[in-house]
Residue frames relative to the residue before (quaternion, step in Angstrom):
aa qw qx qy qz dx dy dz
M 1.0000 0.0000 0.0000 0.0000 0.00 0.00 0.00
S 0.4882 -0.6844 0.4585 0.2881 3.57 -0.92 0.85
T 0.5543 -0.5934 0.4585 0.3610 3.55 -1.22 0.49
P 0.5472 -0.6147 0.4469 0.3507 3.62 -0.93 0.83
V 0.4693 -0.6701 0.4890 0.3027 3.66 -0.98 0.68
I 0.7778 0.1554 -0.0989 0.6009 3.56 1.22 -0.56
V 0.0267 0.7552 -0.6539 0.0375 3.54 -1.02 1.00
A 0.0069 -0.7860 0.6156 -0.0566 3.55 -0.60 1.16
K 0.0355 -0.8131 0.5808 -0.0158 3.58 -0.85 1.02
K 0.8667 -0.1428 0.0540 0.4749 3.51 -0.69 1.23
L 0.1348 0.8071 -0.5517 0.1610 3.57 0.92 1.03
T 0.0009 0.7493 -0.6620 -0.0139 3.46 -1.16 0.86
K 0.0445 -0.7590 0.6467 0.0608 3.50 -1.27 0.49
V 0.0685 -0.8053 0.5882 -0.0284 3.57 -0.51 1.28
Y 0.1291 -0.7811 0.6061 0.0761 3.57 -0.90 0.99
K 0.3766 -0.6919 0.5623 0.2517 3.60 -1.09 0.70
M 0.0211 -0.7622 0.6464 -0.0282 3.54 -0.86 1.04
G 0.7697 -0.1736 0.0715 0.6102 3.52 0.25 1.31
E 0.7919 -0.1998 0.2123 0.5366 3.52 -0.74 -1.17
L 0.6275 0.5751 -0.3237 0.4132 3.57 1.24 -0.22
D 0.2637 -0.7187 0.6166 0.1836 3.56 -1.15 0.61
V 0.1194 -0.8112 0.5714 0.0338 3.60 -0.60 1.15
C 0.2542 -0.7936 0.5392 0.1220 3.54 -0.59 1.10
A 0.1659 -0.7916 0.5809 0.0915 3.67 -0.34 1.18
L 0.7618 0.0680 -0.0827 0.6389 3.58 1.10 -0.60
C 0.2034 -0.8372 0.5077 0.0052 3.50 -0.82 1.20
G 0.7806 -0.2977 0.1516 0.5283 3.55 1.03 0.72
V 0.1642 0.8160 -0.5208 0.1895 3.52 0.82 1.19
S 0.0038 -0.7801 0.6255 -0.0117 3.52 -0.92 0.99
L 0.1915 0.7853 -0.5691 0.1509 3.60 -0.85 0.89
K 0.1799 -0.7398 0.6331 0.1400 3.56 -1.28 0.34
I 0.1031 -0.7640 0.6343 0.0570 3.53 -1.16 0.69
E 0.3538 -0.7649 0.5001 0.1992 3.57 -0.61 1.10
R 0.6103 -0.5430 0.4399 0.3731 3.58 -1.24 0.52
G 0.8180 0.2354 -0.1720 0.4959 3.63 -0.78 1.00
E 0.5232 0.6519 -0.3971 0.3790 3.56 1.34 -0.03
V 0.2515 -0.7174 0.6264 0.1725 3.60 -1.19 0.58
V 0.0244 0.8133 -0.5701 0.1134 3.56 -0.50 1.35
S 0.2057 -0.7485 0.6167 0.1309 3.51 -1.15 0.75
I 0.1900 -0.7418 0.6303 0.1279 3.48 -1.18 0.69
M 0.0210 -0.8196 0.5688 -0.0658 3.52 -0.69 1.20
G 0.2829 0.7537 -0.5644 0.1825 3.54 -1.21 0.41
P 0.5791 -0.6030 0.4202 0.3528 3.56 -1.16 0.64
S 0.6633 -0.4595 0.3726 0.4582 3.58 -1.24 0.24
G 0.7974 0.2785 -0.2245 0.4859 3.56 -0.93 0.99
S 0.4675 0.7100 -0.4077 0.3333 3.54 1.39 0.10
G 0.5511 -0.5975 0.4090 0.4148 3.54 1.18 -0.58
K 0.4615 0.7072 -0.4629 0.2694 3.63 1.15 -0.11
S 0.6542 0.4811 -0.3588 0.4604 3.67 0.91 -0.62
T 0.6114 0.5348 -0.3466 0.4691 3.59 1.05 -0.69
L 0.6741 0.4783 -0.3140 0.4672 3.56 0.91 -0.88
M 0.6215 0.5392 -0.3502 0.4477 3.61 1.00 -0.75
N 0.6584 0.5097 -0.3183 0.4532 3.57 0.93 -0.89
I 0.6655 0.4810 -0.3228 0.4707 3.61 0.98 -0.69
L 0.6779 0.4998 -0.3025 0.4462 3.57 0.88 -0.94
G 0.6876 0.4823 -0.2247 0.4940 3.53 1.24 -0.76
C 0.4291 -0.7248 0.4325 0.3217 3.59 1.37 0.01
L 0.3991 0.6912 -0.4948 0.3436 3.57 1.06 0.69
D 0.7777 0.0988 -0.0324 0.6200 3.53 1.32 -0.45
L 0.3718 -0.6952 0.5708 0.2295 3.57 -1.30 0.33
P 0.4828 -0.6492 0.4923 0.3211 3.54 -1.17 0.60
T 0.5896 -0.5392 0.4764 0.3670 3.54 -1.35 0.38
S 0.7688 -0.1284 0.0877 0.6203 3.56 1.00 -0.78
G 0.5997 0.5344 -0.4707 0.3650 3.55 -1.40 0.27
E 0.4920 -0.6798 0.4943 0.2270 3.47 -1.42 0.13
Y 0.0021 0.8050 -0.5932 -0.0064 3.61 -0.87 0.82
I 0.0383 -0.7813 0.6230 -0.0061 3.61 -0.66 1.04
L 0.0808 -0.7853 0.6138 -0.0094 3.56 -0.86 1.18
D 0.8398 -0.0908 0.0357 0.5340 3.53 -0.69 1.16
G 0.7444 -0.4278 0.2160 0.4650 3.60 0.93 0.92
E 0.6612 0.4765 -0.3149 0.4864 3.66 1.20 -0.04
A 0.3873 -0.7038 0.5489 0.2309 3.60 -0.93 0.96
V 0.2333 -0.8155 0.5270 0.0519 3.51 -0.75 1.25
S 0.5987 0.6781 -0.3593 0.2293 3.51 0.90 -0.96
A 0.7906 0.3424 -0.1536 0.4839 3.55 1.00 -0.80
L 0.3738 0.7513 -0.4691 0.2753 3.64 1.26 0.30
I 0.4056 -0.6452 0.5744 0.2988 3.54 -1.27 0.46
D 0.7579 -0.4559 0.2253 0.4087 3.58 -1.28 0.37
D 0.6472 0.5209 -0.3134 0.4599 3.61 0.97 -0.91
Q 0.6603 0.4912 -0.3081 0.4772 3.55 0.96 -0.88
L 0.6225 0.5459 -0.3401 0.4460 3.59 0.99 -0.81
A 0.6448 0.5208 -0.2975 0.4738 3.56 0.97 -0.96
D 0.6605 0.5198 -0.3136 0.4418 3.59 0.87 -0.83
I 0.6893 0.4561 -0.2873 0.4840 3.58 0.85 -0.92
R 0.6193 0.5464 -0.3418 0.4484 3.56 1.04 -0.67
N 0.6692 0.4913 -0.2963 0.4722 3.59 0.95 -0.83
R 0.7296 0.4433 -0.2583 0.4521 3.57 1.01 -0.77
K 0.8056 0.3661 -0.1259 0.4486 3.54 0.98 -0.92
V 0.7961 0.3140 -0.1428 0.4973 3.58 1.14 -0.51
G 0.1186 -0.7600 0.6336 0.0838 3.55 -1.00 0.81
F 0.1998 -0.8020 0.5559 0.0889 3.59 -0.84 0.97
V 0.0643 -0.7113 0.6987 0.0407 3.54 -1.30 0.83
F 0.1238 -0.8080 0.5757 0.0192 3.55 -0.71 1.26
Q 0.6522 -0.5134 0.4043 0.3841 3.50 -1.31 0.56
S 0.7667 0.3773 -0.1915 0.4829 3.63 0.93 -0.90
F 0.5519 -0.6708 0.3387 0.3615 3.58 1.32 0.38
N 0.0574 -0.8532 0.5147 0.0620 3.59 1.05 -0.95
L 0.3351 0.7009 -0.5433 0.3183 3.63 0.84 1.02
L 0.4805 -0.6375 0.5278 0.2902 3.48 -1.33 0.54
A 0.4186 -0.7774 0.4131 0.2231 3.55 -0.43 1.23
R 0.7273 0.4786 -0.2681 0.4124 3.64 0.95 -0.73
I 0.7078 0.3975 -0.2793 0.5129 3.65 1.18 -0.10
S 0.6486 -0.5596 0.3764 0.3528 3.54 -1.30 0.45
A 0.6736 -0.4601 0.3798 0.4362 3.55 -1.28 0.19
L 0.6474 0.5331 -0.3139 0.4452 3.59 0.99 -0.89
A 0.6823 0.4608 -0.3038 0.4794 3.57 0.93 -0.86
N 0.6001 0.5323 -0.3856 0.4559 3.69 1.01 -0.61
V 0.6751 0.4971 -0.3048 0.4519 3.65 0.93 -0.87
E 0.6210 0.5766 -0.3104 0.4307 3.55 1.20 -0.65
L 0.5262 0.7059 -0.3919 0.2669 3.54 1.14 -0.75
P 0.6841 0.4694 -0.3388 0.4437 3.73 0.71 -0.87
L 0.6188 0.5439 -0.3509 0.4451 3.59 1.12 -0.62
R 0.6338 0.5297 -0.3226 0.4622 3.53 1.10 -0.80
Y 0.6597 0.5049 -0.2977 0.4704 3.55 0.98 -0.90
A 0.6681 0.4814 -0.3109 0.4746 3.60 1.11 -0.61
G 0.5337 -0.6629 0.3982 0.3424 3.61 1.25 -0.07
L 0.3980 0.7130 -0.4849 0.3133 3.59 1.26 0.23
K 0.1921 -0.8225 0.5292 0.0813 3.54 -0.65 1.12
E 0.7683 0.2619 -0.1558 0.5629 3.67 1.10 -0.52
G 0.8270 0.2802 -0.2026 0.4434 3.55 -1.19 0.73
R 0.3665 0.7568 -0.4870 0.2360 3.55 1.22 0.27
K 0.6600 0.5181 -0.2939 0.4579 3.53 0.90 -1.02
E 0.6575 0.5130 -0.3317 0.4410 3.56 0.90 -0.90
Q 0.6632 0.4956 -0.3169 0.4627 3.64 0.95 -0.89
A 0.6599 0.5118 -0.3128 0.4524 3.52 0.95 -0.88
R 0.6320 0.5145 -0.3440 0.4663 3.62 0.99 -0.77
A 0.6611 0.5142 -0.3149 0.4466 3.58 0.88 -0.95
A 0.6417 0.5060 -0.3346 0.4693 3.63 1.02 -0.70
L 0.6684 0.4812 -0.3091 0.4756 3.61 0.92 -0.78
E 0.6176 0.5217 -0.3475 0.4750 3.59 1.04 -0.59
A 0.6217 0.5560 -0.3258 0.4452 3.60 1.08 -0.77
V 0.7368 0.3531 -0.2250 0.5308 3.63 1.11 -0.58
G 0.5982 -0.6364 0.3422 0.3466 3.58 1.17 0.42
L 0.5688 0.6108 -0.3754 0.4030 3.61 1.08 0.55
S 0.2201 0.8109 -0.5241 0.1391 3.61 1.09 0.58
D 0.7137 0.4472 -0.2586 0.4731 3.61 1.14 -0.52
R 0.6958 0.4453 -0.2584 0.5009 3.61 1.24 0.09
M 0.3098 0.8153 -0.4607 0.1646 3.60 1.23 0.15
M 0.7493 0.4080 -0.1986 0.4823 3.55 0.96 -0.92
H 0.5240 0.6413 -0.4122 0.3798 3.61 1.19 -0.02
R 0.4037 -0.6873 0.5382 0.2736 3.61 -1.01 0.67
P 0.6751 -0.5025 0.3209 0.4345 3.63 -1.10 0.48
T 0.6458 0.5453 -0.3302 0.4202 3.63 0.91 -0.79
E 0.6573 0.4915 -0.2711 0.5028 3.56 1.29 -0.40
L 0.6703 0.4864 -0.2846 0.4828 3.59 1.28 -0.03
S 0.5380 -0.5993 0.4886 0.3357 3.49 -1.26 0.42
G 0.6858 -0.4656 0.3403 0.4440 3.62 -1.18 0.20
G 0.6614 0.5165 -0.2912 0.4593 3.53 0.95 -0.96
Q 0.6637 0.4976 -0.3023 0.4696 3.57 1.03 -0.85
Q 0.6191 0.5336 -0.3336 0.4697 3.55 1.06 -0.76
Q 0.6473 0.4902 -0.3331 0.4793 3.66 0.93 -0.77
R 0.6169 0.5456 -0.3505 0.4460 3.63 1.04 -0.68
V 0.6281 0.5149 -0.3200 0.4878 3.55 1.07 -0.82
A 0.6422 0.5172 -0.3202 0.4663 3.62 1.01 -0.80
I 0.6545 0.4996 -0.3273 0.4636 3.55 1.00 -0.71
A 0.6089 0.5599 -0.3145 0.4657 3.54 1.09 -0.88
R 0.6365 0.5182 -0.3030 0.4843 3.61 1.03 -0.91
A 0.6681 0.5122 -0.3026 0.4469 3.58 0.94 -0.84
L 0.6937 0.5110 -0.2437 0.4453 3.52 1.16 -0.83
V 0.5763 0.6904 -0.3620 0.2453 3.56 1.04 -0.91
N 0.7148 0.4428 -0.2585 0.4756 3.61 1.04 -0.63
N 0.3321 -0.7385 0.4953 0.3147 3.60 1.37 -0.06
P 0.0531 0.8388 -0.5364 0.0761 3.57 0.65 1.25
A 0.6091 -0.5418 0.4338 0.3837 3.50 -1.37 0.34
I 0.8105 0.0593 -0.0187 0.5824 3.61 1.02 -0.69
I 0.1902 -0.7171 0.6439 0.1869 3.59 -1.27 0.39
M 0.1853 -0.7639 0.6128 0.0811 3.50 -0.91 1.03
A 0.0597 -0.8094 0.5839 -0.0158 3.56 -0.52 1.15
D 0.1338 -0.8205 0.5552 0.0259 3.58 -0.41 1.28
E 0.7966 -0.2259 0.0697 0.5563 3.58 -0.22 1.38
P 0.0467 0.8717 -0.4878 0.0067 3.61 0.78 0.92
T 0.7253 0.4016 -0.2388 0.5055 3.56 1.24 -0.32
G 0.4238 0.7835 -0.4013 0.2131 3.54 1.33 -0.17
N 0.7424 0.3750 -0.2062 0.5155 3.57 1.12 -0.66
L 0.6296 0.5433 -0.3160 0.4566 3.59 1.27 0.20
D 0.4965 -0.6058 0.4904 0.3822 3.65 -1.08 0.48
S 0.7271 -0.4936 0.2784 0.3874 3.50 -1.33 0.53
K 0.6486 0.5197 -0.3415 0.4389 3.65 0.97 -0.70
V 0.6793 0.4745 -0.2668 0.4921 3.52 0.92 -0.98
G 0.6189 0.5542 -0.3350 0.4445 3.58 1.06 -0.77
K 0.6476 0.5233 -0.3071 0.4609 3.50 1.05 -0.77
E 0.6125 0.5601 -0.3029 0.4685 3.54 1.15 -0.80
I 0.6714 0.4973 -0.2762 0.4749 3.52 0.99 -0.97
M 0.6509 0.4856 -0.3240 0.4853 3.62 0.94 -0.80
S 0.6208 0.5269 -0.3443 0.4673 3.63 0.99 -0.74
L 0.6524 0.5093 -0.3149 0.4645 3.60 0.93 -0.83
L 0.6634 0.5001 -0.3199 0.4555 3.62 0.85 -0.85
L 0.6696 0.4912 -0.2805 0.4814 3.56 0.95 -0.96
D 0.6462 0.4937 -0.3425 0.4705 3.63 1.00 -0.68
L 0.6302 0.5195 -0.3475 0.4606 3.62 0.99 -0.71
N 0.6127 0.5175 -0.3411 0.4904 3.60 1.10 -0.72
H 0.6762 0.4978 -0.3088 0.4467 3.61 0.85 -0.84
R 0.7365 0.4262 -0.2400 0.4673 3.58 0.88 -0.98
K 0.8025 0.2978 -0.1458 0.4960 3.60 0.80 -0.92
G 0.4316 -0.6979 0.4790 0.3119 3.63 1.13 -0.29
T 0.3202 0.7811 -0.4854 0.2276 3.59 1.25 0.45
T 0.3692 -0.7097 0.5466 0.2475 3.63 -0.85 0.90
L 0.1138 -0.8140 0.5695 0.0140 3.53 -0.77 1.10
I 0.0536 -0.7566 0.6516 0.0099 3.54 -0.96 0.99
I 0.0709 -0.8324 0.5484 -0.0372 3.50 -0.44 1.28
I 0.1928 -0.7591 0.6144 0.0953 3.63 -0.67 1.12
T 0.1575 0.8089 -0.5381 0.1768 3.57 -0.54 1.13
H 0.3335 -0.6809 0.6105 0.2291 3.50 -1.35 0.48
D 0.6399 0.5746 -0.3208 0.3968 3.63 1.19 -0.44
P 0.3760 -0.7596 0.4903 0.2031 3.58 -0.59 1.14
T 0.5945 0.5411 -0.3832 0.4549 3.60 1.19 -0.35
V 0.6195 0.5067 -0.3368 0.4960 3.58 1.13 -0.56
A 0.6543 0.5200 -0.3007 0.4595 3.57 0.86 -0.98
A 0.6510 0.5515 -0.3236 0.4091 3.60 0.96 -0.82
Q 0.6624 0.5043 -0.3060 0.4618 3.59 1.30 -0.42
T 0.5889 0.5671 -0.3667 0.4440 3.57 1.31 -0.06
Q 0.6047 -0.5821 0.4003 0.3677 3.60 -1.16 0.37
R 0.7951 -0.0056 0.0539 0.6041 3.56 1.14 -0.74
S 0.2215 -0.7579 0.6031 0.1130 3.49 -1.20 0.76
I 0.1925 -0.7364 0.6421 0.0920 3.52 -1.08 0.96
H 0.1418 -0.8102 0.5677 0.0336 3.59 -0.58 1.24
L 0.1534 -0.7977 0.5809 0.0515 3.48 -0.88 1.04
R 0.1101 0.7546 -0.6460 0.0331 3.55 -1.12 0.68
D 0.8509 0.0169 -0.0573 0.5219 3.56 -0.99 1.00
G 0.7107 -0.5046 0.2622 0.4142 3.58 0.94 0.89
L 0.6649 0.4450 -0.3112 0.5129 3.55 1.24 0.41
V 0.5146 -0.6012 0.5027 0.3479 3.55 -1.20 0.41
E 0.2936 -0.7889 0.5177 0.1532 3.54 -0.52 1.18
E 0.7438 -0.1985 0.1467 0.6211 3.58 1.05 -0.91
T 0.1733 -0.7467 0.6258 0.1443 3.56 -1.32 0.30
């Protein structure tokens, strides 16, 4: 059996609010297998955004152990965290987070630039856009694309580095139901074809129902898996 792509043991995250310590995560342990499609759900204040930030290497836990694709993350310094984030994690956000003044192709190239890749960037970016069905929109700017097309660009950008995991934060939240279904179908198809591990943060039970497993958080703890 392959090693899980994510292993988290007793993760805590404590924030200082004046003289108070607020526990956003209170000892979360979980494993996610390579190639799995998992949703993370929970009410506002449950800790799911905090957990997403830690699993996506945007933040470090206060205590506990986190191993991503065989690399220990919990004790890294900021530069090391940025490096592993760029190599191992692709992000898809509800608001797309594209740069408006540059083309779809240039947006998808950005992670490769950050990684220091000097050759083959355009070829890799083109291949990623083709994989999401946007071969005819590569030179369009985000403002010239529909919401669904912008999210496809964001997915291509997330894929271009061949990351260990893709974190999708409410990926259908800004889209109408028809386009949202198309985006979910695209993500699930990429998982099927490429074996990409998908972690989807969502409030939508219809989105969660399409994943292989749901992790429910409440009050900073895993309620059930």
